[in-house]
C-alpha positions in Angstrom: -30.5 1.9 -0.6 -27.4 0.7 -2.5 -24.4 3.1 -3.1 -22.0 2.5 -6.0 -18.4 3.3 -5.3 -16.8 4.4 -8.6 -13.2 4.6 -9.7 -12.0 8.3 -9.5 -9.4 7.6 -12.1 -8.2 5.0 -14.5 -5.5 2.5 -13.4 -4.8 -0.9 -12.0 -6.4 -2.4 -8.9 -3.4 -2.6 -6.5 -5.3 -4.0 -3.6 -8.9 -4.7 -2.4 -9.0 -3.9 1.4 -12.5 -5.2 2.2 -14.6 -8.4 1.8 -18.3 -8.9 1.0 -20.2 -8.6 4.3 -17.7 -6.2 5.9 -19.1 -3.2 7.7 -17.4 0.1 6.7 -17.6 3.6 7.9 -17.5 6.8 5.9 -13.9 7.6 4.7 -12.6 4.0 5.3 -10.2 2.9 2.6 -11.8 0.3 0.3 -9.5 -0.2 -2.7 -6.1 1.1 -3.8 -5.7 2.0 -7.5 -2.2 2.3 -8.9 -1.9 5.0 -11.6 1.2 6.7 -12.8 3.3 4.8 -10.3 1.3 6.2 -7.4 -1.1 4.5 -5.0 -4.5 6.2 -4.9 -6.9 5.1 -2.1 -10.6 5.0 -2.8 -12.6 5.8 0.3 -16.1 4.8 1.3 -18.6 7.7 0.7 -20.9 6.6 3.5 -21.4 4.0 6.3 -22.6 0.7 5.2 -22.0 -3.0 4.4 -20.1 -4.3 1.4 -22.7 -6.0 -0.7 -20.7 -6.7 -3.9 -17.1 -6.3 -5.0 -16.8 -6.0 -8.8 -13.0 -5.9 -9.1 -10.0 -7.9 -8.0 -6.3 -7.3 -7.6 -4.7 -6.7 -11.0 -7.8 -5.6 -12.8 -7.6 -2.6 -15.1 -10.4 0.0 -14.5 -11.5 3.2 -16.2 -12.7 6.3 -14.5 -16.2 6.0 -13.2 -16.2 2.1 -13.3 -18.2 0.7 -10.4 -15.8 -1.0 -8.0 -17.9 -1.8 -4.9 -21.6 -1.7 -4.0 -22.5 -0.7 -0.4 -25.8 -1.3 1.2 
């Protein structure tokens, strides 16, 4: 079953730390969002494999936008 990883806040994608096909564990950092001059890591909610990455460095995201899909 696929799991959508959503942005917890609005901001700019500072860095994407994973690639499609990568295995991740719960609480691994996936993406860093820059908001209000602070770096905010987004963590994996579960173990899985990165199926799709919907953002890239420099993208602007809103709260609850889907960043990554895990399988």
